[in-house]
LUMDO-424088 format. One line per 4 residues: number of its first residue (from 1); their letters; for each residue z, y, x of C-alpha. Coordinates in steps of 0.25 Angstrom, whole numbers, plus 5000, padded with zeros to 4 digits. Each point is the difference from the previous one (the first is absolute). Layout:
NUM> A> Z/Y/X ~ ...
***
This chain:
1> MARC> 5018/4949/4895 ~ 4997/4991/5011 ~ 4987/5002/5007 ~ 4993/4994/5012
5> VGVF> 4989/5006/5008 ~ 4990/4991/5008 ~ 4994/5006/5013 ~ 4989/4994/5007
9> ALVL> 4994/5006/5013 ~ 4989/4996/5009 ~ 4998/5008/5013 ~ 4990/4996/5010
13> AVLL> 4997/5010/5011 ~ 4992/4999/5013 ~ 5006/5007/5013 ~ 5013/5001/4993
17> LTPS> 5015/5000/5005 ~ 5005/4991/5010 ~ 5013/4992/4996 ~ 5013/5002/5006
21> VTSA> 5015/4999/4997 ~ 5012/5008/5004 ~ 5003/5014/5004 ~ 5000/4999/5015
25> QAIG> 4989/4993/5008 ~ 5004/4990/5011 ~ 4995/4989/5009 ~ 5009/4987/5002
29> GTVT> 4999/4986/5003 ~ 5004/4988/5009 ~ 4997/4997/5014 ~ 5000/4985/5005
33> DPSG> 4995/4992/5012 ~ 4989/4989/4999 ~ 5011/4990/4996 ~ 5004/5008/4988
37> SVLP> 5013/5004/5006 ~ 5004/5015/4997 ~ 5000/5010/5012 ~ 5012/5010/5000
41> GVTV> 4999/5013/5008 ~ 4985/5002/4999 ~ 4996/5015/5002 ~ 4991/5004/4988
45> EVKS> 4993/5013/5001 ~ 4991/5006/4989 ~ 4990/5011/5003 ~ 4991/5009/4991
49> PALI> 4994/5013/5001 ~ 5008/5003/4987 ~ 5013/5000/5008 ~ 5002/5013/5007
53> EQVR> 5009/4993/5009 ~ 4989/4990/5002 ~ 5009/4987/5002 ~ 5012/4994/4993
57> TAFT> 5008/4989/5006 ~ 5008/4988/4995 ~ 5006/4987/5004 ~ 5000/4986/4994
61> NGAG> 5014/4995/4996 ~ 5006/4987/5002 ~ 4991/4994/4989 ~ 4988/5006/5007
65> QYQI> 4998/5010/4989 ~ 4997/5014/5001 ~ 4997/5012/4990 ~ 4996/5014/5003
69> IELR> 5001/5010/4988 ~ 4996/5014/4996 ~ 4987/5000/5006 ~ 4989/5010/4996
73> PGTY> 4988/4994/4992 ~ 4989/4997/5010 ~ 4994/4989/5009 ~ 5009/4993/5010
77> SVTF> 5000/4991/5012 ~ 5012/4992/5003 ~ 5003/4995/5014 ~ 5010/4988/5003
81> TLPG> 5006/4999/5014 ~ 5010/4990/5006 ~ 5002/4996/5014 ~ 4994/4986/5003
85> FGTL> 4990/5002/4989 ~ 4987/5006/4999 ~ 4998/5014/4993 ~ 4994/4999/4986
89> VREG> 4994/5012/4993 ~ 4996/4999/4985 ~ 4991/5011/4996 ~ 4995/5006/4987
93> IELT> 5012/5000/4991 ~ 4998/5009/4989 ~ 5012/5006/4993 ~ 5000/5008/4987
97> SGFT> 5012/5006/4994 ~ 5011/4990/4997 ~ 4994/4988/5005 ~ 5007/4990/5009
101> ATVD> 4990/4993/5009 ~ 5004/4986/5005 ~ 4995/4997/5014 ~ 5005/4987/5005
105> VQLR> 4995/4996/5014 ~ 5002/4989/5010 ~ 5001/5004/5015 ~ 4995/4990/5011
109> VGTV> 5006/4998/5013 ~ 4995/5009/5011 ~ 5002/5013/5007 ~ 5002/5013/4993
113> QETV> 4987/5005/5007 ~ 4992/4990/4992 ~ 4996/5007/4987 ~ 4994/4994/4988
117> TVTG> 4994/5009/4989 ~ 4998/4995/4986 ~ 4993/5008/4989 ~ 5001/4994/4986
121> ASPL> 5000/5004/4986 ~ 5012/5008/4995 ~ 5010/4993/4991 ~ 4998/5002/4986
125> VDVQ> 5012/4993/4994 ~ 5014/5006/5002 ~ 5009/4988/5000 ~ 5013/5008/5001
129> NVTQ> 5000/5011/4990 ~ 5000/5000/4985 ~ 4996/5014/4996 ~ 4986/5002/4994
133> QRVA> 4992/5011/5006 ~ 4986/5005/5002 ~ 4996/5009/5011 ~ 4988/5010/4999
137> TREV> 4996/5002/5015 ~ 4993/5012/5005 ~ 4987/4992/5000 ~ 5002/4996/4985
141> IDTM> 5004/5015/4997 ~ 4987/5005/5007 ~ 4990/4990/4994 ~ 5005/4997/4986
145> PVAK> 4991/5007/4990 ~ 5011/5005/4992 ~ 5008/5014/4999 ~ 5008/5003/5012
149> SFQS> 5013/4998/4993 ~ 5011/4989/5001 ~ 4998/4997/4985 ~ 4985/4997/5001
153> LGVL> 5004/4990/5011 ~ 5012/4994/4993 ~ 4993/4997/4988 ~ 4991/4990/5008
157> IPGV> 5012/4991/5001 ~ 4999/4989/4990 ~ 5010/5002/4989 ~ 5003/5015/5002
161> TIGG> 4999/5009/4988 ~ 5000/5015/4999 ~ 5008/5009/4992 ~ 5006/5014/5000
165> STNN> 4987/5008/5000 ~ 5001/5015/4999 ~ 4986/5002/4995 ~ 4991/4993/4989
169> QTQD> 4995/4989/5010 ~ 5006/4986/5001 ~ 4991/4996/5013 ~ 4995/5009/5011
173> VGGQ> 4985/4999/5003 ~ 4996/5006/5013 ~ 5012/5010/5001 ~ 4997/5006/4986
177> SGQS> 5014/5000/4996 ~ 5004/5009/5012 ~ 5015/5000/5002 ~ 5003/4991/4988
181> HFTL> 5014/4995/5002 ~ 4996/4986/4996 ~ 5011/4991/5002 ~ 4999/4985/5004
185> AIHG> 5008/4988/4994 ~ 4998/4985/5001 ~ 5006/4987/4994 ~ 5006/5007/4988
189> GRTR> 5006/5011/5008 ~ 5002/5014/4996 ~ 4991/5011/5005 ~ 5012/5008/5001
193> DQHV> 5005/4991/5011 ~ 4989/5004/5009 ~ 5006/5006/5014 ~ 4991/5009/5009
197> AYDG> 5004/5002/5014 ~ 4995/5005/5013 ~ 5005/4993/5013 ~ 5011/4994/4991
201> LNVE> 5005/5013/4995 ~ 5000/5003/4985 ~ 4991/5011/4995 ~ 5002/4999/4985
205> SMNR> 4999/5012/4991 ~ 5012/5004/4992 ~ 4991/5002/4988 ~ 4995/4986/5001
209> EDSA> 5008/4990/5008 ~ 4989/4990/5000 ~ 4990/5010/5007 ~ 4999/5007/5013
213> GPWV> 5002/5015/4999 ~ 4990/5004/5012 ~ 4986/4996/5001 ~ 4996/4995/5014
217> PEAA> 4986/4996/5004 ~ 4998/4986/5003 ~ 4995/5004/5014 ~ 5014/5002/5004
221> SQEI> 5003/4985/4999 ~ 4998/4989/5009 ~ 5001/4990/4989 ~ 5007/4999/4986
225> AFNY> 5009/4989/4997 ~ 5002/4995/4985 ~ 5013/4992/4998 ~ 5000/4994/4986
229> SANG> 5008/4987/4999 ~ 5013/4994/5006 ~ 5003/5014/5006 ~ 5011/4999/5010
233> AEME> 5014/5007/5000 ~ 4994/5012/5007 ~ 4993/5003/4987 ~ 5007/5006/4987
237> TGGV> 4991/4994/4989 ~ 4991/4989/4997 ~ 4988/5009/4998 ~ 4988/5003/5008
241> RVNH> 5005/5007/5013 ~ 4989/5008/5007 ~ 5003/5003/5015 ~ 4990/5009/5007
245> IPAE> 5001/4997/5015 ~ 4996/5013/5007 ~ 4989/4999/5011 ~ 5006/5004/5014
249> GGNT> 4988/5002/5009 ~ 4999/4993/5014 ~ 4996/5001/5014 ~ 4986/5002/4997
253> LRGG> 4995/5013/4992 ~ 4994/4996/4987 ~ 4996/5007/4987 ~ 4992/4998/4988
257> AFFT> 4995/5007/4987 ~ 4998/4995/4986 ~ 4992/5007/4989 ~ 4996/4995/4986
261> ITPP> 4993/5008/4989 ~ 4995/4996/4986 ~ 4990/5009/4994 ~ 4999/5000/4985
265> SWQT> 4986/4995/5000 ~ 5005/4987/5007 ~ 5009/4996/4988 ~ 4994/4991/4990
269> TNFD> 5004/4999/4985 ~ 5000/4991/4988 ~ 5001/5011/4990 ~ 4988/4997/4991
273> DRLR> 4996/5002/4985 ~ 5009/4988/4996 ~ 5013/5007/5005 ~ 4995/5013/4994
277> ALGV> 4999/4993/4986 ~ 5014/4996/5002 ~ 5004/5014/5001 ~ 5002/5001/5016
281> TGSN> 4996/5014/5004 ~ 5000/4998/5015 ~ 5005/4992/5012 ~ 5008/5003/5013
285> RVKE> 4990/5007/5010 ~ 5002/5004/5014 ~ 4999/5015/5003 ~ 5004/5001/5014
289> LWMA> 5006/4988/5008 ~ 5002/4999/5015 ~ 5010/4997/5011 ~ 5000/5003/5015
293> EVKV> 5010/4995/5011 ~ 5000/5002/5015 ~ 5009/4994/5010 ~ 5003/5000/5015
297> GGRI> 5010/4993/5009 ~ 5003/4998/5014 ~ 5009/5002/5012 ~ 5008/5012/5005
301> IRDK> 5006/4992/5011 ~ 4995/4985/5002 ~ 5010/4990/4996 ~ 5010/5011/4997
305> MWFF> 4995/5009/4989 ~ 4989/4998/4989 ~ 4996/5009/4988 ~ 4992/4998/4988
309> LSHG> 4994/5011/4990 ~ 4993/4999/4987 ~ 4995/5010/4989 ~ 4995/4996/4986
313> WFQA> 4994/5008/4989 ~ 4995/4995/4986 ~ 4995/5006/4987 ~ 4999/4992/4987
317> DEYV> 4994/5007/4988 ~ 4995/4993/4988 ~ 4995/5002/4986 ~ 5010/4992/4991
321> LGAY> 4996/4991/4989 ~ 5002/5005/4986 ~ 5006/5013/5004 ~ 4994/5014/4998
325> YNQD> 5004/5014/5001 ~ 5006/5007/4987 ~ 4991/5009/4992 ~ 5012/5009/4998
329> IRGR> 5013/4998/5009 ~ 5008/5009/4990 ~ 4995/4992/4988 ~ 5010/4992/4991
333> RFVP> 4991/4988/5001 ~ 4993/4994/5012 ~ 4985/5001/4998 ~ 4992/4994/5012
337> DLSR> 4988/5007/5006 ~ 4991/4988/5002 ~ 4991/5009/5010 ~ 5012/5001/5010
341> QALS> 5006/4987/5004 ~ 5014/5001/5006 ~ 5003/4999/5015 ~ 5011/4993/5008
345> TQGP> 5000/5006/5014 ~ 5008/4997/5012 ~ 4999/5007/5013 ~ 4996/5003/5010
349> DFTS> 5013/4993/5005 ~ 5002/5000/5015 ~ 5011/4994/5009 ~ 5001/5000/5016
353> TGRL> 5009/4990/5007 ~ 5005/4999/5014 ~ 5007/4988/5007 ~ 5006/5000/5014
357> TWQA> 5005/4988/5007 ~ 5009/5001/5012 ~ 5004/4989/5009 ~ 5012/5008/5005
361> TPRN> 5006/4988/5009 ~ 4995/4986/5002 ~ 5010/4996/4988 ~ 4999/5012/4991
365> KITA> 4989/5004/4991 ~ 5000/5013/4992 ~ 4989/5004/4989 ~ 4998/5012/4992
369> FITN> 4991/5001/4987 ~ 4997/5013/4993 ~ 4991/5003/4988 ~ 4996/5013/4994
373> GEQH> 4990/5004/4988 ~ 4999/5003/4986 ~ 4997/4993/4987 ~ 4992/5008/4990
377> YPIW> 4996/4996/4986 ~ 4993/5012/4993 ~ 4998/4992/4987 ~ 5009/4988/4999
381> LTGL> 5003/4989/4989 ~ 4987/5004/4992 ~ 4996/4991/4988 ~ 5006/4987/4994
385> LGTV> 5013/4996/5006 ~ 5006/4988/4992 ~ 4997/5004/4986 ~ 5000/5015/5001
389> TRAP> 4989/5009/5005 ~ 5002/5013/5008 ~ 4991/5011/4998 ~ 4996/5008/5013
393> EATL> 5009/5011/4996 ~ 5012/4990/4999 ~ 4998/4995/5014 ~ 5008/5003/5012
397> HPIA> 4997/5007/5013 ~ 5010/4993/5010 ~ 5002/5004/5015 ~ 5008/4992/5009
401> GNNI> 5003/4999/5015 ~ 4997/4988/5009 ~ 5011/5001/5010 ~ 5007/4988/5008
405> YQAS> 5008/5001/5012 ~ 5004/4987/5007 ~ 5006/4996/5013 ~ 5004/4986/5005
409> WSAP> 5006/4993/5012 ~ 5000/4985/5004 ~ 5006/4994/5012 ~ 4999/4985/5005
413> VTSR> 5013/5001/5007 ~ 4998/4986/5005 ~ 4990/4989/4997 ~ 5009/4995/4989
417> LLVE> 5006/5013/4994 ~ 4992/5011/4993 ~ 5005/5013/4994 ~ 4991/5010/4992
421> AGLG> 5002/5012/4991 ~ 4992/5010/4992 ~ 5002/5013/4993 ~ 4991/5007/4990
425> HNPQ> 5000/5013/4992 ~ 4991/5003/4988 ~ 5001/5014/4995 ~ 4990/5002/4988
429> QVHW> 4997/5012/4992 ~ 4994/4996/4987 ~ 4995/5010/4989 ~ 4995/4994/4987
433> WGQD> 4993/5013/4994 ~ 4992/5000/4987 ~ 4986/5007/5001 ~ 5001/5015/5001
437> WAAN> 4988/5001/4991 ~ 5006/4992/4988 ~ 5007/5007/4988 ~ 5013/5001/5007
441> DIPG> 5006/5010/4991 ~ 5000/4992/4987 ~ 5006/4986/4996 ~ 4992/4988/5006
445> ILDL> 4996/4989/4989 ~ 4999/4985/4999 ~ 4991/4997/4988 ~ 5002/4987/4994
449> ANNT> 4986/4999/4994 ~ 4993/4998/5013 ~ 5013/4998/5009 ~ 4996/5012/5009
453> YSRN> 5008/5010/5007 ~ 4994/5014/5000 ~ 5003/5015/5002 ~ 5008/4997/5013
457> TAAA> 5008/4989/5007 ~ 5014/5003/4993 ~ 4999/4989/4989 ~ 4997/4990/5010
461> WLAT> 5008/5005/5012 ~ 5011/5007/4992 ~ 4998/5013/5008 ~ 4988/5008/5005
465> KRES> 5006/5002/5014 ~ 5008/4990/5008 ~ 5005/4998/5014 ~ 5006/4988/5006
469> PYRS> 5003/5001/5015 ~ 5008/4989/5007 ~ 5004/4996/5014 ~ 5004/4987/5005
473> WTGR> 5006/4994/5013 ~ 4998/4986/5003 ~ 5005/4991/5011 ~ 5000/4986/5005
477> AALS> 5006/4992/5011 ~ 5001/4986/5004 ~ 5005/4990/5011 ~ 4993/4987/5003
481> YVTG> 5005/4989/5009 ~ 4989/4989/5003 ~ 5001/4987/5007 ~ 4989/4990/5000
485> SHSF> 5005/4993/4987 ~ 5008/5010/4994 ~ 4998/5014/4996 ~ 5011/5009/4993
489> RTGF> 4997/5014/4995 ~ 5009/5010/4993 ~ 4998/5015/4997 ~ 5000/5010/4989
493> SYMD> 4991/5010/4993 ~ 5005/5013/4993 ~ 4994/5011/4992 ~ 5006/5013/4996
497> TTQS> 4992/5009/4990 ~ 5002/5013/4992 ~ 4990/5005/4990 ~ 4999/5012/4990
501> DTQY> 4992/5001/4988 ~ 4997/5013/4993 ~ 4992/5000/4987 ~ 4997/5013/4992
505> FHDE> 4989/5007/4992 ~ 4992/5013/5003 ~ 5011/5009/4996 ~ 4992/5012/5006
509> LGAL> 4989/4998/4990 ~ 5010/5000/4988 ~ 4999/4984/4999 ~ 5011/4994/4992
513> PLTY> 5006/4986/5004 ~ 4993/4993/4988 ~ 4989/4990/4998 ~ 4994/4995/4987
517> LTNN> 4996/4986/4994 ~ 4988/5001/4990 ~ 4991/4991/4992 ~ 4986/5006/5000
521> GAAV> 5005/5014/5002 ~ 5011/4999/4989 ~ 5015/5002/5005 ~ 5008/4987/5001
525> QATF> 5011/5003/5010 ~ 5006/5011/5009 ~ 5007/4997/5012 ~ 5010/5010/5006
529> YQGY> 5004/5000/5015 ~ 5010/5006/5009 ~ 4995/5011/5009 ~ 5000/5001/5015
533> ATRN> 5009/4990/5006 ~ 5001/4993/5014 ~ 5005/4986/5000 ~ 5005/4994/5013
537> YIMH> 5001/4985/5004 ~ 5006/4992/5012 ~ 4997/4986/5005 ~ 5007/4992/5011
541> NLGI> 4994/4986/5002 ~ 5006/4991/5010 ~ 4996/4986/5004 ~ 5007/4991/5011
545> HGED> 4993/4987/5003 ~ 5002/4988/5009 ~ 4991/4988/5002 ~ 4999/4988/5009
549> QWRV> 4988/4991/5003 ~ 5004/4986/5006 ~ 4990/4990/5005 ~ 5005/4985/5000
553> KRLT> 4988/4992/5005 ~ 4989/5002/4989 ~ 5009/5007/4990 ~ 5002/5015/5000
557> VNAG> 5011/5006/4991 ~ 4999/5015/4996 ~ 5013/5004/4994 ~ 5005/5014/4997
561> VRFD> 5008/5009/4992 ~ 4999/5015/4996 ~ 5010/5010/4995 ~ 4994/5011/4991
565> HILN> 5007/5012/4996 ~ 4994/5012/4992 ~ 5006/5013/4994 ~ 4993/5008/4990
569> SYPD> 5007/5014/4997 ~ 4998/5014/4997 ~ 5008/5012/5004 ~ 5005/5011/4991
573> QRAN> 4989/5004/4990 ~ 4999/5014/4994 ~ 4990/5006/4991 ~ 5000/5015/4995
577> PSIF> 4999/5003/4985 ~ 4986/4999/4995 ~ 4993/5004/4986 ~ 5002/4986/4994
581> VPVA> 5013/4997/5008 ~ 5008/5013/4999 ~ 5012/4995/5007 ~ 5002/4998/5015
585> QFYP> 5001/4985/5004 ~ 5009/4994/5011 ~ 5001/4985/5003 ~ 5009/4996/5012
589> AADA> 4995/4991/5011 ~ 4999/4985/4996 ~ 4996/4987/5006 ~ 4990/4993/4991
593> VRWS> 5000/4986/5006 ~ 5007/4994/5012 ~ 4995/4986/5002 ~ 5003/4989/5011
597> DLNP> 4993/4987/5001 ~ 5000/4988/5010 ~ 4987/4993/5000 ~ 4997/4987/5006
601> RLGV> 4987/4996/5007 ~ 4997/4986/5004 ~ 4987/4993/5005 ~ 4996/4987/5007
605> AYDV> 4988/4997/5008 ~ 4996/4986/5005 ~ 4990/4997/5010 ~ 4995/4987/4994
609> FGDG> 4993/4994/5012 ~ 5006/5008/5011 ~ 4986/5005/5004 ~ 5002/5014/4994
613> KTAI> 4989/4998/4990 ~ 5007/4995/4987 ~ 5012/5007/4994 ~ 5008/4998/4987
617> KASA> 5008/5012/4996 ~ 5010/5003/4989 ~ 5008/5012/4997 ~ 5011/5006/4990
621> NRYI> 5003/5015/5000 ~ 5007/5010/4992 ~ 4995/5014/4999 ~ 5004/5013/4993
625> LRSG> 4992/5010/4992 ~ 4994/5011/5009 ~ 5007/5014/4995 ~ 4998/5014/5004
629> NQYA> 5007/5012/4992 ~ 4997/4995/4986 ~ 5013/4995/4996 ~ 5006/5014/5003
633> KFVN> 4989/5006/4992 ~ 5002/4991/4988 ~ 5014/5005/4999 ~ 4999/5015/5005
637> PLDT> 5004/5008/4987 ~ 4990/5011/5004 ~ 4989/4989/4999 ~ 5006/4992/4988
641> NRSN> 5003/5012/4991 ~ 4989/5010/5004 ~ 4991/4998/4987 ~ 5001/4999/4985
645> ARSW> 4989/4995/4991 ~ 4999/5005/4986 ~ 4991/4997/4988 ~ 4992/5012/4997
649> TDTN> 4992/5004/4987 ~ 4992/5012/5002 ~ 5001/5006/4986 ~ 4996/5014/5003
653> GNFF> 4988/4995/5008 ~ 5004/5009/5012 ~ 5000/4988/5010 ~ 5014/5004/5004
657> PDGD> 5013/4992/4997 ~ 5007/5010/4991 ~ 5015/4997/4999 ~ 5013/5000/5008
661> PLNP> 4998/4990/5012 ~ 5015/5002/5003 ~ 5004/4994/4986 ~ 5000/4985/5001
665> DRNG> 4998/4998/4985 ~ 4987/5002/4992 ~ 4996/5014/4999 ~ 4988/5009/4998
669> ELGP> 4988/4991/5005 ~ 5008/4992/5009 ~ 5006/4986/4996 ~ 5013/4994/5005
673> SANR> 5003/5000/5015 ~ 4996/4988/5008 ~ 5011/5003/5010 ~ 5012/5006/4994
677> NFAN> 5006/5002/5014 ~ 4989/5010/5004 ~ 5004/5014/5003 ~ 5014/4995/5003
681> PKIN> 5005/4997/5014 ~ 5003/4986/4996 ~ 4997/4987/5008 ~ 4993/4990/4991
685> AFYD> 4996/4989/5009 ~ 5010/4991/5007 ~ 5000/4987/5009 ~ 5009/4989/4998
689> PNWA> 5010/5001/5011 ~ 5002/4985/5002 ~ 4985/4999/5002 ~ 4997/5013/5007
693> FGWR> 5011/4998/5011 ~ 5000/4985/5000 ~ 4998/4989/5010 ~ 4986/4993/4999
697> QRPS> 4997/5008/4987 ~ 4986/5006/5006 ~ 4988/4994/4993 ~ 4995/4989/5009
701> DWEF> 4991/4988/5001 ~ 5000/4986/5007 ~ 4987/4995/5006 ~ 4998/4985/5004
705> STGV> 4988/4995/5007 ~ 4995/4987/5007 ~ 4987/4997/5006 ~ 4992/4993/5011
709> QREV> 4991/5006/5011 ~ 4990/4992/5008 ~ 4990/5004/5012 ~ 4989/4991/4995
713> ASGL> 4991/5003/5012 ~ 4999/5009/5011 ~ 5000/5014/4994 ~ 5002/4995/4986
717> SAAV> 5012/4999/4992 ~ 5004/4998/4985 ~ 5013/5001/4992 ~ 5006/4997/4986
721> AYFR> 5013/5006/4995 ~ 5008/5000/4987 ~ 5008/5013/4996 ~ 5011/5003/4990
725> RVYT> 5006/5013/4997 ~ 5012/5001/4991 ~ 5005/5014/4996 ~ 5015/5003/4997
729> NFEV> 5009/5012/4997 ~ 4992/5007/4990 ~ 5004/5013/4995 ~ 5000/5006/4985
733> VNNQ> 5003/5013/4994 ~ 5010/4999/4988 ~ 5001/5012/4991 ~ 5014/4999/4996
737> AFGP> 4998/5011/4989 ~ 4995/4989/4991 ~ 5000/4985/4999 ~ 4993/4988/4993
741> SDVD> 5006/5004/4986 ~ 4993/5014/5001 ~ 4986/4993/5000 ~ 4993/4996/4988
745> YFCV> 4988/4991/5000 ~ 4987/5001/4991 ~ 4987/4993/4998 ~ 4985/5004/4999
749> TAPA> 4988/4993/4996 ~ 4989/4998/5010 ~ 4986/5004/4996 ~ 4990/4990/4996
753> SPAL> 4991/4998/5012 ~ 4992/4988/5006 ~ 5005/5004/5013 ~ 5014/4997/4997
757> PGGG> 5007/4986/4999 ~ 4997/4994/4986 ~ 4991/5012/4996 ~ 5012/5009/5000
761> GQKI> 5008/5004/4987 ~ 5014/4994/5005 ~ 5013/5007/5000 ~ 5005/5004/5013
765> CGIP> 5015/5002/4999 ~ 5012/5003/5010 ~ 4995/5014/5003 ~ 5012/5009/5004
769> DLRP> 5003/5013/4993 ~ 5012/5009/5006 ~ 5008/5006/4989 ~ 4998/5015/4998
773> NKVG> 5015/5004/5003 ~ 4998/4993/5014 ~ 4988/5007/5004 ~ 5002/5010/5012
777> LLDN> 5013/4994/5004 ~ 5000/4996/5015 ~ 5011/4993/5008 ~ 4993/4992/5009
781> LLTR> 5007/4989/5009 ~ 4992/4993/5011 ~ 5006/4986/5002 ~ 4996/4986/5005
785> ADNI> 4992/4993/4989 ~ 5008/4988/5001 ~ 5012/5007/4995 ~ 4993/5001/4986
789> GTRL> 4989/4989/5000 ~ 4991/4991/5008 ~ 4987/5004/5007 ~ 4992/4990/5007
793> QHWN> 4988/5003/5010 ~ 4994/4991/5010 ~ 4986/4997/5007 ~ 4995/4987/5005
797> GVDA> 4987/4998/5008 ~ 4992/4994/5011 ~ 4992/5006/5012 ~ 4989/4992/5007
801> TVNA> 4994/5007/5012 ~ 4990/4998/5012 ~ 4999/5007/5013 ~ 4989/4999/5010
805> RLRG> 4997/5006/5014 ~ 4986/4995/5003 ~ 4991/5006/5011 ~ 5005/5014/4998
809> ILLQ> 5001/5000/4985 ~ 5013/5000/4992 ~ 4999/4993/4986 ~ 5012/5000/4991
813> GGVN> 5000/4997/4985 ~ 5009/4993/4990 ~ 5003/4998/4986 ~ 5013/5004/4992
817> VGKT> 5005/4995/4987 ~ 5013/5004/4993 ~ 5007/5003/4987 ~ 5011/5010/4996
821> SVNE> 5009/4996/4989 ~ 5009/5010/4993 ~ 5010/4998/4989 ~ 5009/5012/4994
825> CNLA> 5002/4995/4986 ~ 5015/4998/5002 ~ 5001/5014/5006 ~ 4993/5007/4989
829> SGVP> 5008/4994/4989 ~ 5013/5004/5007 ~ 4996/5014/5002 ~ 4990/5004/4989
833> EILF> 5002/5015/5004 ~ 4992/4998/5013 ~ 4988/5001/4990 ~ 5004/5015/4999
837> PNG> 5001/5005/5014 ~ 4999/5014/4995 ~ 5009/4999/4988
***
């Protein structure tokens, strides 16, 4: 039962991502005199066109140290002045998101009017922070020959893997996947832990907590920051966090446009006679692929009010490998029309964005950000998805909005105290309709002979119509207190969401809530569904964090803790009687899970030689699993008790399951009910209360890392790091309706084949078989796996990377090797019924 998976990834990219480390960019260092004595009271001013206030000021402390935090990404000059000493100006300091640039200087005796200007290479090694991050600057976004999406940029980070695709592609090429909802993971992490934010505010979809709901063109971003390891206490999970930094404009009016198009004739193919001989009938081919973006930004009032506007469109239509239109969409069997290859179409999608930045007073900055647009997918989820194929008539036609409304405020109250806050609102109208030209008046089919859904989308989507609108409010606030050697930050983040989900069939066409499972057109199983019903969900997610960074000579300690609290619930649920559930249903409001966790974050960084060029770093952090509304969905009776699958023998050949679907016993052409609670207002799924409402019960993981980073030469750095991830608090479904004594085991003989070990012919034993009198009994309890058995999962790996900025060229590449190990033998022997999740 134990299994190990090895992963080896080699990524080398030119003009790639500049490395950085935490979530807030800063400049800090130490000021001394020619004898090496520290200088307290030095005035330090940082200037940049990226700052609407133009200048930020701090003073060195008693140890000669200073730090200026929460700076905008951009190029800075730093001016040091102290009576009795000459003024020193250090220019050309480049800050990307999250990077702390160490600028140590020495002031010489003289007058303030004597100014020395020094221009040198920007620091490459952050010797204070431990968070691993990569930043796609505006230059990188504009010049990289990849799709204009954060996923296409993120996969260039060594070790990053892709998951969560909602189409039949595993890698985007030139934007061909459109708005694919790819998710990113690294170092054995879960793609489900991906977190997408704009200006630090959550924009997750309530249909998928690992993805953004709206589509926003990358033209709206100044840069994109990818945090992927040793995430600080501000972050909920240990997954990849993608934070889009909105562009703000400036005192100078600037604009730009981007357009890309891929005509079908430009696409090459490896489809040849050899593949035809293997039975391959076609390839993925571009039909229409283009993207356009325009942007403009500037000032409304110099040094007082800036604006930035953008608009983006895209179309991504392609012919799908191995997918064809059905010769007869009402037929019992899917028969492909090889003269008509199926399409996947997205767009035209569009989004407009606007950003307003107002320096209301010298110490109060207010921003507003708004997006509006539409996501439109006329033919979506075509072809092979996993092991099952959707015929075009079984695809979806989703339409969704692109709405984000945000406002933020920041105030450097003093040179040491900073206060900031933000509020966001994401109302999304989401419609998941089937095709209006499909056979929506008759049951949809999944045929086992070719694993294909046909007729309509019902067999795959459990409905032919669905609406899932949601609205979310997100907020964040933080207070930072900074001295030269000490930086303390505390704050909170909060998310409040509601969602409704309505699934139904085309009643107006006479459709029944019914789908078929067939084998080469012959009846196998009929599944009966509840009729029209709306399910509602609520989520509250609170995080309170505190973290402290303390520098003692060459050693910097980053210590933090995060309190997480999440509540998944549903209000009163009601459903009217329907044809297969002829009784009204009512379920009172209930909390599904209510979890609280305290998660430590610890990291240390050591400046080995004291010159800011070599750092040794180590970290140990606990994270929780990212969660949306899914735990309320898993236990909502209108979800868990909405269908009943029954074996079906079409003895009279009329291709309709004759019998009484309300009788749970074998009758007519119907076998025994697989869900004997169906048609009864009964709850059949539960959570263990000690698990669902416990302390530190939420699925989680520990991440450990250690590594060294060295600036080898001016503009060139290299790093090597080791990572380990250990998962804890696994969950398992225990069907209490039966136990180990209700399972029999049998053997089969493997076929003789030279492709099998030993030529085949061996007996394979231990295959479980649930006793007939237990089939269809459901009493599911979701609980912590450790209550029943042991499950182990961990990942170990090494990254080696290099980063260079040489004569205007950015070169970054690396190698990642790692292995995931999983052992669930003990758990499976303790709960054999988990092999029969549907009874």
